[in-house]
Structure formats: structure tokens, C-alpha cells
N, CA, C and O atoms as a printed pandas DataFrame, in Angstrom:
     atom_number atom_name residue_name chain_id  residue_number  x_coord  y_coord  z_coord
0              1         N          MET        A               1    0.759   -1.192    0.144
1              2        CA          MET        A               1   -0.004   -0.264    0.207
2              3         C          MET        A               1    0.913    1.135    0.125
3              4         O          MET        A               1    0.581    2.117   -0.540
4              5         N          GLU        A               2    2.030    1.044    0.861
5              6        CA          GLU        A               2    2.822    2.517    0.980
6              7         C          GLU        A               2    3.451    2.710   -0.334
7              8         O          GLU        A               2    3.611    3.854   -0.758
8              9         N          ILE        A               3    3.851    1.597   -1.068
9             10        CA          ILE        A               3    4.546    1.761   -2.582
10            11         C          ILE        A               3    3.548    2.504   -3.135
11            12         O          ILE        A               3    3.966    3.617   -3.454
12            13         N          VAL        A               4    2.262    2.310   -3.404
13            14        CA          VAL        A               4    1.280    2.826   -4.332
14            15         C          VAL        A               4    1.142    4.255   -4.018
15            16         O          VAL        A               4    0.820    5.063   -4.889
16            17         N          PHE        A               5    1.441    4.686   -2.462
17            18        CA          PHE        A               5    1.148    6.082   -1.814
18            19         C          PHE        A               5    2.458    6.950   -2.526
19            20         O          PHE        A               5    2.390    7.989   -3.182
20            21         N          PHE        A               6    3.639    6.166   -2.166
21            22        CA          PHE        A               6    4.977    6.902   -2.715
22            23         C          PHE        A               6    5.278    7.038   -4.270
23            24         O          PHE        A               6    6.044    7.858   -4.778
24            25         N          HIS        A               7    4.546    6.103   -4.906
25            26        CA          HIS        A               7    4.471    6.228   -6.450
26            27         C          HIS        A               7    3.760    7.356   -7.091
27            28         O          HIS        A               7    4.103    8.027   -8.065
28            29         N          LEU        A               8    2.558    7.441   -6.254
29            30        CA          LEU        A               8    1.683    8.573   -6.795
30            31         C          LEU        A               8    2.234   10.122   -6.004
31            32         O          LEU        A               8    2.081   11.231   -6.517
32            33         N          LEU        A               9    2.687    9.942   -5.077
33            34        CA          LEU        A               9    3.368   11.278   -4.322
34            35         C          LEU        A               9    4.663   11.603   -5.382
35            36         O          LEU        A               9    4.961   12.745   -5.730
36            37         N          GLY        A              10    5.318   10.468   -5.791
37            38        CA          GLY        A              10    6.526   10.845   -6.531
38            39         C          GLY        A              10    6.222   11.469   -8.003
39            40         O          GLY        A              10    6.850   12.443   -8.418
40            41         N          ARG        A              11    5.255   10.854   -8.717
41            42        CA          ARG        A              11    4.866   11.190   -9.617
42            43         C          ARG        A              11    4.130   12.873   -9.651
43            44         O          ARG        A              11    4.302   13.744  -10.504
44            45         N          LEU        A              12    3.521   12.906   -8.751
45            46        CA          LEU        A              12    2.973   14.419   -8.711
46            47         C          LEU        A              12    4.150   15.148   -8.279
47            48         O          LEU        A              12    4.270   16.312   -8.659
48            49         N          TYR        A              13    4.891   14.710   -7.657
49            50        CA          TYR        A              13    6.175   15.932   -7.125
50            51         C          TYR        A              13    6.778   16.217   -8.486
51            52         O          TYR        A              13    6.698   17.341   -8.981
52            53         N          LEU        A              14    7.456   15.080   -9.167
53            54        CA          LEU        A              14    8.018   15.444  -10.498
54            55         C          LEU        A              14    7.326   16.219  -11.071
55            56         O          LEU        A              14    7.733   17.376  -11.172
56            57         N          PHE        A              15    5.993   15.830  -11.664
57            58        CA          PHE        A              15    5.228   16.652  -12.343
58            59         C          PHE        A              15    5.025   18.270  -12.208
59            60         O          PHE        A              15    4.973   19.124  -13.092
60            61         N          LEU        A              16    4.914   18.405  -10.560
61            62        CA          LEU        A              16    4.954   19.692  -10.470
62            63         C          LEU        A              16    6.139   20.535  -10.370
63            64         O          LEU        A              16    6.099   21.761  -10.477
64            65         N          ARG        A              17    7.308   19.779  -10.140
65            66        CA          ARG        A              17    8.575   20.318  -10.202
66            67         C          ARG        A              17    9.262   20.718  -11.539
67            68         O          ARG        A              17    9.797   21.793  -11.812
68            69         N          TYR        A              18    9.122   19.585  -12.324
69            70        CA          TYR        A              18    9.718   19.467  -13.806
70            71         C          TYR        A              18    8.528   19.338  -14.744
71            72         O          TYR        A              18    8.119   18.229  -15.088
72            73         N          ARG        A              19    7.979   20.462  -15.151
73            74        CA          ARG        A              19    6.742   20.441  -16.238
74            75         C          ARG        A              19    7.227   19.587  -17.716
75            76         O          ARG        A              19    6.514   18.791  -18.327
76            77         N          ASN        A              20    8.617   19.992  -18.081
77            78        CA          ASN        A              20    8.932   19.494  -19.254
78            79         C          ASN        A              20    9.198   17.922  -19.056
79            80         O          ASN        A              20    9.937   17.540  -18.148
80            81         N          ILE        A              21    8.677   17.172  -19.789
81            82        CA          ILE        A              21    8.596   15.834  -19.852
82            83         C          ILE        A              21   10.021   15.216  -19.958
83            84         O          ILE        A              21   10.250   14.411  -19.056
84            85         N          GLU        A              22   11.055   15.408  -20.867
85            86        CA          GLU        A              22   12.061   15.016  -21.041
86            87         C          GLU        A              22   13.209   15.554  -19.740
87            88         O          GLU        A              22   14.189   14.861  -19.467
88            89         N          LYS        A              23   13.014   16.437  -19.254
89            90        CA          LYS        A              23   13.830   17.065  -17.896
90            91         C          LYS        A              23   13.087   15.923  -16.849
91            92         O          LYS        A              23   13.745   15.099  -16.214
92            93         N          ARG        A              24   11.873   16.010  -16.803
93            94        CA          ARG        A              24   11.279   14.854  -15.690
94            95         C          ARG        A              24   11.929   13.658  -15.778
95            96         O          ARG        A              24   12.482   13.105  -14.827
96            97         N          LYS        A              25   11.869   13.183  -17.065
97            98        CA          LYS        A              25   12.236   11.695  -17.197
98            99         C          LYS        A              25   13.962   11.592  -16.935
99           100         O          LYS        A              25   14.619   10.750  -16.322
100          101         N          ALA        A              26   14.259   12.488  -17.472
101          102        CA          ALA        A              26   15.803   12.735  -16.942
102          103         C          ALA        A              26   16.188   12.610  -15.338
103          104         O          ALA        A              26   17.008   11.883  -14.777
104          105         N          VAL        A              27   15.463   13.401  -14.925
105          106        CA          VAL        A              27   15.799   13.464  -13.141
106          107         C          VAL        A              27   15.345   12.151  -12.672
107          108         O          VAL        A              27   16.059   11.611  -11.827
108          109         N          LEU        A              28   14.241   11.510  -13.083
109          110        CA          LEU        A              28   13.945   10.330  -12.730
110          111         C          LEU        A              28   14.783    9.187  -12.958
111          112         O          LEU        A              28   15.091    8.320  -12.140
112          113         N          ALA        A              29   15.063    9.269  -13.965
113          114        CA          ALA        A              29   16.539    8.033  -14.416
114          115         C          ALA        A              29   17.681    8.379  -13.262
115          116         O          ALA        A              29   18.119    7.612  -12.405
116          117         N          GLU        A              30   18.024    9.738  -13.494
117          118        CA          GLU        A              30   19.371    9.901  -12.683
118          119         C          GLU        A              30   19.326    9.924  -11.314
119          120         O          GLU        A              30   20.141    9.311  -10.624
120          121         N          LYS        A              31   18.506   10.533  -10.908
121          122        CA          LYS        A              31   18.443   10.649   -9.343
122          123         C          LYS        A              31   17.631    9.537   -8.703
123          124         O          LYS        A              31   18.117    8.941   -7.741
124          125         N          TYR        A              32   16.421    9.212   -9.170
125          126        CA          TYR        A              32   15.395    7.930   -8.260
126          127         C          TYR        A              32   15.491    6.747   -9.224
127          128         O          TYR        A              32   14.544    5.963   -9.285
128          129         N          ALA        A              33   16.747    6.543  -10.098
129          130        CA          ALA        A              33   16.887    5.197  -10.594
130          131         C          ALA        A              33   15.893    4.797  -11.381
131          132         O          ALA        A              33   15.870    3.591  -11.626
132          133         N          GLY        A              34   14.947    5.561  -11.912
133          134        CA          GLY        A              34   13.907    5.483  -12.647
134          135         C          GLY        A              34   12.437    4.799  -11.747
135          136         O          GLY        A              34   11.471    4.309  -12.331
136          137         N          PHE        A              35   12.551    4.898  -10.458
137          138        CA          PHE        A              35   11.417    4.706   -9.796
138          139         C          PHE        A              35   10.740    5.874   -9.183
139          140         O          PHE        A              35   11.411    6.703   -8.568
140          141         N          TYR        A              36    9.354    6.006   -9.317
141          142        CA          TYR        A              36    8.740    7.379   -8.646
142          143         C          TYR        A              36    8.573    7.242   -7.321
143          144         O          TYR        A              36    8.484    8.193   -6.543
144          145         N          SER        A              37    8.512    5.758   -6.932
145          146        CA          SER        A              37    8.354    5.528   -5.790
146          147         C          SER        A              37    9.659    6.238   -4.690
147          148         O          SER        A              37    9.485    6.751   -3.585
148          149         N          GLY        A              38   10.738    6.081   -5.315
149          150        CA          GLY        A              38   12.019    6.644   -4.673
150          151         C          GLY        A              38   12.086    8.186   -4.513
151          152         O          GLY        A              38   12.777    8.759   -3.670
152          153         N          ALA        A              39   11.152    8.886   -5.572
153          154        CA          ALA        A              39   10.827   10.323   -5.506
154          155         C          ALA        A              39    9.803   10.757   -4.288
155          156         O          ALA        A              39    9.818   11.724   -3.525
156          157         N          GLY        A              40    8.938    9.677   -4.420
157          158        CA          GLY        A              40    7.917   10.153   -3.216
158          159         C          GLY        A              40    8.519   10.019   -1.972
159          160         O          GLY        A              40    8.353   10.884   -1.113
160          161         N          SER        A              41    9.288    8.905   -1.751
161          162        CA          SER        A              41    9.585    8.277   -0.518
162          163         C          SER        A              41   10.821    9.666   -0.100
163          164         O          SER        A              41   10.839   10.092    1.055
164          165         N          ASP        A              42   11.582   10.132   -0.947
165          166        CA          ASP        A              42   12.475   11.317   -0.911
166          167         C          ASP        A              42   11.457   12.405   -0.126
167          168         O          ASP        A              42   11.781   12.855    0.973
168          169         N          VAL        A              43   10.480   12.702   -0.637
169          170        CA          VAL        A              43    9.766   13.853   -0.348
170          171         C          VAL        A              43    9.139   13.738    1.006
171          172         O          VAL        A              43    8.775   14.730    1.636
172          173         N          ILE        A              44    9.031   12.624    1.403
173          174        CA          ILE        A              44    8.448   12.492    2.794
174          175         C          ILE        A              44    9.405   12.119    3.610
175          176         O          ILE        A              44    9.192   12.546    4.744
176          177         N          LEU        A              45   10.447   11.453    3.510
177          178        CA          LEU        A              45   11.409   11.241    4.576
178          179         C          LEU        A              45   12.439   12.490    4.656
179          180         O          LEU        A              45   13.275   12.377    5.553
180          181         N          ARG        A              46   12.496   13.368    4.062
181          182        CA          ARG        A              46   13.480   14.293    3.989
182          183         C          ARG        A              46   13.240   15.289    5.104
183          184         O          ARG        A              46   14.126   15.651    5.879
184          185         N          PRO        A              47   11.880   15.745    5.138
185          186        CA          PRO        A              47   11.814   16.586    6.576
186          187         C          PRO        A              47   12.101   15.846    7.730
187          188         O          PRO        A              47   12.899   16.275    8.564
188          189         N          PHE        A              48   11.508   14.747    7.858
189          190        CA          PHE        A              48   11.775   13.860    9.140
190          191         C          PHE        A              48   13.387   13.865    9.438
191          192         O          PHE        A              48   13.903   13.934   10.553
192          193         N          ALA        A              49   14.003   13.784    8.280
193          194        CA          ALA        A              49   15.517   13.449    8.806
194          195         C          ALA        A              49   15.905   14.845    8.895
195          196         O          ALA        A              49   16.969   14.839    9.515
196          197         N          LEU        A              50   15.588   16.058    8.591
197          198        CA          LEU        A              50   15.918   17.292    9.080
198          199         C          LEU        A              50   15.516   17.522   10.426
199          200         O          LEU        A              50   16.277   18.093   11.207
200          201         N          ILE        A              51   14.255   17.080   10.805
201          202        CA          ILE        A              51   13.862   17.406   12.015
202          203         C          ILE        A              51   14.698   16.712   13.213
203          204         O          ILE        A              51   15.230   17.136   14.239
204          205         N          GLY        A              52   14.581   15.608   12.678
205          206        CA          GLY        A              52   15.690   14.546   13.825
206          207         C          GLY        A              52   17.101   15.308   14.019
207          208         O          GLY        A              52   17.606   15.393   15.138
208          209         N          PHE        A              53   17.670   15.820   12.945
209          210        CA          PHE        A              53   18.981   16.324   13.170
210          211         C          PHE        A              53   18.812   17.689   13.757
211          212         O          PHE        A              53   19.776   18.139   14.376
212          213         N          LEU        A              54   17.932   18.277   13.673
213          214        CA          LEU        A              54   17.827   19.760   14.414
214          215         C          LEU        A              54   17.602   19.099   15.973
215          216         O          LEU        A              54   18.318   19.603   16.839
216          217         N          LEU        A              55   16.972   18.365   16.266
217          218        CA          LEU        A              55   16.633   17.719   17.699
218          219         C          LEU        A              55   17.898   17.221   18.124
219          220         O          LEU        A              55   18.252   17.441   19.283
220          221         N          MET        A              56   18.651   16.560   17.319
221          222        CA          MET        A              56   20.093   16.063   17.867
222          223         C          MET        A              56   20.839   17.092   18.410
223          224         O          MET        A              56   21.282   17.037   19.557
224          225         N          LEU        A              57   21.042   18.216   17.513
225          226        CA          LEU        A              57   21.871   19.471   17.819
226          227         C          LEU        A              57   21.170   20.173   18.954
227          228         O          LEU        A              57   21.996   20.475   19.815
228          229         N          VAL        A              58   19.826   20.577   19.297
229          230        CA          VAL        A              58   19.552   21.068   20.291
230          231         C          VAL        A              58   19.677   20.152   21.571
231          232         O          VAL        A              58   19.670   20.754   22.645
232          233         N          PHE        A              59   19.795   18.722   21.601
233          234        CA          PHE        A              59   19.993   17.987   22.596
234          235         C          PHE        A              59   21.720   18.261   23.039
235          236         O          PHE        A              59   22.110   18.446   24.191
236          237         N          ILE        A              60   22.483   18.232   21.955
237          238        CA          ILE        A              60   23.759   18.244   22.067
238          239         C          ILE        A              60   24.258   19.656   22.803
239          240         O          ILE        A              60   25.140   19.668   23.662
240          241         N          ALA        A              61   23.561   20.831   22.336
241          242        CA          ALA        A              61   23.541   22.141   22.944
242          243         C          ALA        A              61   23.165   21.988   24.337
243          244         O          ALA        A              61   23.961   22.172   25.257
244          245         N          ALA        A              62   21.946   21.650   24.494
245          246        CA          ALA        A              62   21.693   21.524   26.238
246          247         C          ALA        A              62   22.671   20.704   27.253
247          248         O          ALA        A              62   22.846   20.992   28.437
248          249         N          VAL        A              63   23.243   19.675   26.580
249          250        CA          VAL        A              63   24.304   18.989   27.038
250          251         C          VAL        A              63   25.271   19.726   27.659
251          252         O          VAL        A              63   25.504   19.711   28.868
252          253         N          ILE        A              64   25.988   20.550   26.598
253          254        CA          ILE        A              64   27.045   21.374   26.543
254          255         C          ILE        A              64   26.658   22.597   27.616
255          256         O          ILE        A              64   27.379   22.975   28.539
256          257         N          TYR        A              65   25.517   23.051   27.313
257          258        CA          TYR        A              65   25.194   24.438   28.353
258          259         C          TYR        A              65   25.155   23.732   29.719
259          260         O          TYR        A              65   25.866   24.176   30.620
260          261         N          GLY        A              66   24.436   22.749   29.914
261          262        CA          GLY        A              66   24.479   22.252   31.263
262          263         C          GLY        A              66   25.706   21.616   31.749
263          264         O          GLY        A              66   25.690   21.358   32.953
264          265         N          ALA        A              67   26.740   21.309   31.117
265          266        CA          ALA        A              67   27.940   20.908   31.714
266          267         C          ALA        A              67   28.771   22.162   31.965
267          268         O          ALA        A              67   29.669   22.113   32.807
268          269         N          ILE        A              68   28.493   23.445   31.190
269          270        CA          ILE        A              68   29.399   24.601   31.627
270          271         C          ILE        A              68   28.481   25.293   32.856
271          272         O          ILE        A              68   29.003   25.532   33.945
272          273         N          VAL        A              69   27.117   25.583   32.595
273          274        CA          VAL        A              69   26.497   25.871   33.818
274          275         C          VAL        A              69   26.653   25.343   35.315
275          276         O          VAL        A              69   26.934   25.987   36.326
276          277         N          HIS        A              70   26.423   24.160   35.182
277          278        CA          HIS        A              70   26.260   23.324   36.471
278          279         C          HIS        A              70   27.899   22.433   36.734
279          280         O          HIS        A              70   28.095   21.812   37.778
280          281         N          GLY        A              71   28.487   22.477   36.111
281          282        CA          GLY        A              71   30.044   21.950   35.911
282          283         C          GLY        A              71   29.883   20.393   35.608
283          284         O          GLY        A              71   28.809   19.796   35.694
284          285         N          ILE        A              72   31.012   19.858   35.268
285          286        CA          ILE        A              72   30.888   18.388   35.370
286          287         C          ILE        A              72   31.222   17.811   36.474
287          288         O          ILE        A              72   32.171   18.266   37.112
288          289         N          SER        A              73   30.450   16.587   36.972
289          290        CA          SER        A              73   30.437   16.279   38.314
290          291         C          SER        A              73   30.787   14.592   37.950
291          292         O          SER        A              73   30.896   13.773   38.863
């Protein structure tokens, strides 16, 4: 079921981003190995990866701040 969702989302994403058919086919073949589901999963998973990275940075900053303010015991 999720493959169908990613396929449709990838097709929609590439259609909206690249209106030229030749350019869309070239990007699909080059970047996503010819699979629309790869483009769809990229659209969905990229924001989650960014949020996870930012949360990790906040956690590291909080640990460093706590170590500086309260000292290392």
C-alpha cells in the first residue's frame, strides 16, 4: 500500500517540479533510478531527517550548556 502512495506522490512531485517531460524523465532516471516511489519517499522522509538532525543539535547544545553552567561532576 505504501509503495502505491509513494509512487503517486513521486509522480505528482516530479510533475509539479519539472513540467518538461524530457527533464522529468532525465531526473527520474538519474536521481531516483527510474522509480517514482523513490521520489515520493524522498519527499516524505527528507523533512523527518531534518527534524531529527535539528533535535539532535538541540540535545547536544543542552548537554554542553548544562555542563558549562552546572559543571561536570
